[in-house]
C-alpha positions in Angstrom: -13.9 -47.5 -10.6 -13.2 -44.3 -12.7 -11.0 -44.9 -15.7 -7.5 -43.5 -15.5 -5.8 -41.2 -18.0 -2.3 -40.5 -18.8 -1.0 -37.0 -18.0 2.3 -35.5 -19.1 3.9 -33.3 -16.5 6.8 -30.8 -15.9 7.7 -30.2 -12.3 10.5 -29.2 -9.9 11.6 -31.7 -7.3 12.7 -31.0 -3.7 16.3 -30.4 -4.9 15.2 -27.7 -7.3 15.9 -29.8 -10.4 13.4 -29.8 -13.2 11.8 -33.2 -14.1 9.3 -34.4 -16.6 7.3 -37.6 -17.2 3.9 -39.1 -17.1 1.5 -40.1 -14.4 -1.7 -42.1 -14.4 -4.7 -40.5 -12.7 -8.5 -40.2 -13.2 -8.3 -36.4 -13.6 -5.8 -33.5 -13.7 -6.4 -32.4 -10.1 -5.6 -35.9 -8.8 -2.5 -36.0 -11.0 -1.3 -32.7 -9.6 -2.0 -33.9 -6.0 0.0 -37.1 -6.6 3.0 -35.0 -7.7 2.8 -32.8 -4.7 2.7 -35.9 -2.4 5.9 -37.0 -4.0 7.5 -33.7 -3.0 7.4 -32.1 -6.5 6.0 -28.7 -7.5 4.0 -29.2 -10.7 4.6 -26.6 -13.4 2.5 -28.0 -16.2 0.1 -31.0 -16.2 -1.9 -31.8 -19.3 -3.6 -34.9 -20.6 -1.7 -36.9 -23.2 -2.6 -35.7 -26.7 -4.0 -32.4 -25.6 -2.4 -28.9 -25.2 -2.9 -26.5 -22.5 -6.6 -25.7 -21.9 -7.3 -22.0 -21.7 -11.1 -22.2 -21.6 -11.5 -21.4 -17.9 -12.8 -17.9 -17.4 -11.9 -15.9 -14.3 -12.9 -12.2 -13.7 -10.0 -10.1 -14.9 -8.1 -7.3 -13.3 -8.8 -3.9 -14.7 -6.9 -0.7 -15.3 -3.7 0.4 -13.8 -2.0 -1.9 -11.3 -3.1 -1.0 -7.7 -3.0 -2.8 -4.4 -6.6 -3.9 -5.0 -5.5 -5.5 -8.4 -2.7 -7.3 -6.7 -5.1 -8.6 -4.0 -7.4 -10.0 -6.7 -4.5 -11.5 -8.6 -3.2 -13.1 -5.4 -6.6 -14.6 -4.5 -7.1 -16.0 -8.0 -3.6 -17.5 -8.1 -4.1 -19.0 -4.7 -7.5 -20.4 -5.6 -6.3 -22.1 -8.8 -3.2 -23.6 -7.2 -5.2 -24.9 -4.2 -7.7 -26.5 -6.6 -4.9 -28.6 -8.2 -4.0 -26.5 -11.3 -0.3 -26.4 -12.3 1.6 -23.2 -12.1 1.9 -22.8 -15.8 -1.8 -23.3 -16.4 -2.7 -20.9 -13.6 -0.3 -18.3 -15.0 -1.6 -18.7 -18.6 -5.2 -18.2 -17.4 -4.3 -15.1 -15.4 -2.4 -13.6 -18.3 -5.3 -14.2 -20.6 -7.9 -12.7 -18.3 -5.9 -9.7 -16.9 -6.6 -6.4 -18.6 -3.9 -4.4 -16.8 -1.1 -4.1 -19.4 1.6 -3.9 -16.8 0.4 -7.0 -14.9 -0.3 -8.8 -18.1 3.2 -8.3 -19.4 4.7 -9.4 -16.1 2.7 -12.6 -15.9 3.6 -13.4 -19.5 7.3 -13.1 -18.8 7.0 -15.1 -15.5 5.2 -17.9 -17.4 8.0 -18.0 -20.0 10.7 -18.1 -17.3 8.9 -20.8 -15.3 8.4 -22.9 -18.5 12.2 -22.7 -19.0 12.9 -24.1 -15.6 13.2 -20.9 -13.5 11.5 -21.0 -10.1 8.4 -18.9 -9.6 10.0 -16.7 -6.9 13.0 -16.0 -9.1 10.8 -15.2 -12.1 8.7 -12.8 -10.0 11.8 -11.3 -8.5 12.6 -9.9 -11.9 9.4 -7.7 -11.6 10.0 -6.3 -8.1 8.2 -3.1 -9.2 5.0 -5.1 -9.7 5.2 -7.7 -7.0 6.2 -6.7 -3.4 9.3 -8.1 -1.9 7.2 -9.6 0.9 5.2 -11.6 -1.7 8.4 -12.9 -3.4 10.0 -13.9 -0.1 6.9 -15.9 1.0 6.7 -17.7 -2.4 10.4 -18.6 -2.1 9.8 -20.0 1.4 6.8 -21.9 0.1 8.8 -23.4 -2.7 11.5 -24.5 -0.2 8.9 -26.1 2.1 6.8 -27.6 -0.6 3.7 -25.6 0.4 3.5 -22.9 -2.3 -0.3 -23.1 -2.4 -0.4 -22.3 1.4 2.0 -19.4 0.8 -0.2 -18.0 -2.0 -3.3 -18.3 0.2 -1.6 -16.3 3.0 -0.4 -13.8 0.5 -3.9 -13.3 -0.7 -5.3 -12.9 2.8 -2.6 -10.4 3.7 -2.9 -8.4 0.5 -6.7 -8.2 0.9 -6.4 -7.0 4.5 -3.8 -4.4 3.5 -6.0 -3.2 0.7 -9.0 -2.9 3.0 -6.9 -1.0 5.5 -5.6 1.5 3.0 -9.1 2.0 1.7 -10.2 3.0 5.2 -7.3 5.5 5.5 -8.1 7.0 2.1 -11.7 7.4 2.9 -10.8 9.2 6.1 -8.6 11.6 4.1 -11.0 12.1 1.2 -13.3 14.6 3.0 -10.5 17.0 4.2 -8.9 16.8 0.7 -12.2 17.8 -1.0 -12.9 20.6 1.5 -9.3 22.0 1.1 -9.6 21.9 -2.7 -12.9 23.6 -2.6 -11.5 26.3 -0.3 -8.6 27.1 -2.6 -11.0 27.2 -5.6 -13.3 29.6 -3.7 -10.4 31.9 -2.7 -9.2 32.0 -6.3 -12.8 32.8 -7.5 -13.2 35.6 -5.0 -9.8 37.2 -6.0 -10.5 36.9 -9.7 -14.2 37.9 -9.9 -15.4 39.5 -6.7 -12.5 41.7 -5.6 -12.2 43.7 -8.8 -15.9 44.7 -8.5 -15.4 46.0 -5.0 -12.2 47.7 -6.1 -14.0 49.7 -8.8 -16.7 50.6 -6.3 -14.1 51.8 -3.7 -12.4 54.0 -6.4 -15.6 55.7 -7.3 -16.6 56.4 -3.7 -13.1 57.5 -2.7 -11.3 56.9 0.6 -8.2 54.9 1.6 -8.4 51.2 1.8 -7.4 49.3 4.9 -4.1 47.4 4.7 -5.8 43.9 4.7 -8.2 45.0 1.9 -5.3 46.5 -0.1 -3.6 43.1 0.3 -6.5 41.4 -1.3 -6.6 43.9 -4.2 -2.9 43.5 -4.8 -3.3 39.7 -4.8 -6.2 40.0 -7.3 -4.0 42.1 -9.6 -1.3 39.4 -9.5 -3.4 36.3 -9.9 -2.1 35.9 -13.5 1.3 34.8 -12.0 0.4 33.7 -8.4 -2.0 31.0 -9.7 0.6 29.3 -12.1 3.3 29.7 -9.5 1.2 27.9 -6.9 0.6 25.1 -9.4 4.2 24.8 -10.4 5.4 24.8 -6.8 2.8 22.1 -5.9 3.8 19.9 -8.8 7.5 20.5 -8.2 7.2 19.7 -4.5 5.3 16.5 -5.3 7.9 15.3 -7.8 10.8 16.2 -5.5 9.1 14.4 -2.6 8.5 11.2 -4.6 12.0 11.2 -6.2 13.7 11.8 -2.8 11.5 9.2 -1.1 12.5 6.6 -3.7 16.3 7.4 -3.7 17.2 8.7 -0.3 16.8 6.6 2.9 17.9 9.6 5.0 15.1 11.7 3.6 12.5 8.9 4.2 13.7 8.6 7.7 13.3 12.3 8.4 9.9 12.4 6.8 8.7 9.3 8.7 9.9 10.7 12.0 7.9 13.9 11.3 4.8 11.8 10.4 4.9 9.9 13.7 5.1 13.2 15.7 2.1 14.9 14.0 -0.5 15.8 16.6 -3.6 14.3 15.0 -2.2 11.9 12.3 0.8 10.7 14.2 -1.0 8.0 16.3 -2.8 6.8 13.2 0.5 6.4 11.3 2.1 4.6 14.2 -0.8 2.1 14.5 -0.8 1.5 10.8 3.0 0.8 10.9 2.6 -1.6 13.8 -0.2 -3.4 12.0 1.9 -3.9 8.9 5.0 -4.8 10.8 3.2 -7.5 12.9 1.3 -8.9 10.0 4.3 -9.1 7.6 6.7 -10.6 10.2 4.1 -13.1 11.3 3.4 -14.3 7.8 7.1 -14.6 6.9 7.9 -16.6 10.0 4.8 -18.8 9.6 5.8 -20.0 6.1 9.3 -20.8 7.2 11.4 -17.7 6.2 14.6 -17.6 8.3 14.5 -15.0 11.0 17.3 -12.9 9.7 15.8 -12.7 6.2 12.4 -12.1 7.6 13.7 -9.1 9.6 15.3 -7.7 6.4 12.1 -8.1 4.3 9.7 -6.8 7.0 11.9 -3.7 7.5 11.6 -2.8 3.8 7.9 -3.7 3.4 6.4 -1.9 6.3 6.5 1.5 4.6 8.2 3.2 7.5 11.9 3.9 7.5 12.0 4.3 11.3 11.0 0.6 11.6 13.5 -0.3 8.8 16.4 1.2 10.8 15.1 -0.5 13.9 15.1 -3.9 12.1 18.7 -3.5 11.2 19.6 -3.0 14.9 17.4 -6.0 15.8 19.2 -8.1 13.2 22.5 -7.4 14.8 21.2 -8.3 18.2 19.7 -11.5 17.0 22.9 -12.4 15.2 24.7 -12.0 18.5 22.3 -14.4 20.2 20.0 -11.9 21.9 16.2 -12.2 21.9 14.3 -10.1 19.3 12.1 -8.5 22.0 15.0 -7.2 24.1 16.5 -5.4 21.1 13.1 -3.9 20.1 12.7 -2.3 23.6 15.5 0.1 22.7 13.4 1.7 19.9 10.4 3.9 21.0 8.5 3.1 17.8 7.5 -0.2 19.3 4.9 0.0 22.1 5.4 -2.0 25.3 2.5 -4.3 24.3 4.2 -5.3 21.1 7.5 -6.2 22.7 5.8 -8.1 25.5 3.7 -10.1 23.1 6.8 -11.0 21.1 8.6 -11.9 24.2 5.8 -14.3 25.2 5.9 -15.7 21.7 9.6 -16.3 21.9 9.3 -18.1 25.2 6.3 -20.3 24.1 7.6 -20.9 20.6 4.5 -19.4 19.0 5.9 -16.1 17.9 4.0 -16.0 14.5 0.7 -16.6 16.3 1.4 -13.8 18.8 2.3 -11.5 15.9 -1.0 -12.3 14.2 -2.9 -11.4 17.4 -0.9 -8.1 17.6 -1.8 -7.4 13.9 -5.5 -8.1 14.5 -5.4 -5.7 17.5 -3.8 -2.9 15.6 -6.2 -3.5 12.6 -9.1 -2.7 15.0 -7.2 0.2 16.4 -6.6 1.7 12.9 -10.3 1.2 12.1 -11.3 3.1 15.3 -8.7 5.8 14.8 -9.8 6.4 11.2 -13.4 6.7 12.2 -12.5 9.1 15.1 -10.3 11.1 12.7 -13.1 11.5 10.2 -15.6 12.5 12.9 -13.2 15.2 14.3 -11.9 16.5 11.0 -15.3 17.3 9.6 -16.2 20.2 12.0 -12.7 21.4 11.9 -12.7 21.7 8.1 -16.1 23.4 8.2 -14.7 26.0 10.7 -11.6 26.5 8.6 -13.6 27.1 5.4 -16.0 29.4 7.2 -13.1 31.4 8.7 -11.5 31.8 5.3 -14.7 32.9 3.5 -15.9 35.0 6.4 -12.4 36.7 6.8 -12.4 37.6 3.1 -16.0 39.0 3.3 -15.0 41.1 6.3 -11.9 42.4 4.5 -14.0 43.5 1.6 -16.6 45.3 3.7 -14.2 47.1 6.0 -13.7 50.0 3.6 -17.4 50.6 3.8 -17.1 52.0 7.3 -14.4 54.4 6.2 -16.4 55.5 3.2 -19.5 56.0 5.4 -17.5 58.2 7.8 -16.2 60.3 4.9 -19.7 60.8 3.6 -20.9 61.9 7.1 -18.1 64.3 7.6 -18.7 65.9 4.2 
């Protein structure tokens, strides 16, 4: 039989009280497993006479904190806790290996809070700008149910899917963004370098310029203030949009309603919102988050204010004893398929499983919509750029006909 060792531990019991003591086990993973079987959440487990071992190397996170960085952090955290590591040891390893300053600082403060007896969810709640509210709510539910490792695993799965989904949307938007940028650069180059050459030629040959050509000449003369004005307006609009989106729920609601009504992008935004709504609500209910709290969290984490407003109405209906699906039917944002699937889930007692199936369906729909959007936008953008460049060339050559007629008449 393997020899047993003595391990000191700090843990939180089922009542939320911090405890410490020793346990006999052949290795640290077994000691951690024994504590969890007793209904305790281990914070720190170390062999008697040894400090915290920080030799384990895990690929770090790099650069500025992004959703991809959060997905890697979640997967690493879930893997370490599932393998039997204590929370404090996992956090210390993640802090050491993380190269993102923002995430590193947050993990360090969380580790300090946890070591002083604060729960993991409460410690992460102090950094809500780093960790999404959905993640914090799921960890809190995992702590309450004694299944924090399962909660972290589901958080990692969800974050990775969300990151992949956003990556597909960004790739679909990259091509039109590049073409539009190139078109603006080309217009500026023509106005600054080409139009003055034609203007001098027209002056030498005489004749009156057509109105559209004169417009290009006037724009060329005023590029010294038009260019900076466009940049200032663009930057100012971006700053205003981000500030209002962060501070005004009414502004977000108006913008999101417009997004959903857009002719080409609207269906894509709707499918993306349904995917996030179904996935997040299913995850929250699956780990034991109360329905009312889950509806609040999912409304604020879907990224769509129209759904957030709808969730408040659904909350009121559920509080009055009505089914969730019946309240959702009053909001056009939810397709009939979604409400029907939720109704079946309510009747069968498998609502989280039905929501997962809805999320999988809309994930595939988003993939197909993104591919279709990319395929349809490419020729449209080529036509737009060709029309702009061709129109400017025609405007510059129009005076040639007038000049030719003047030469013939003379």
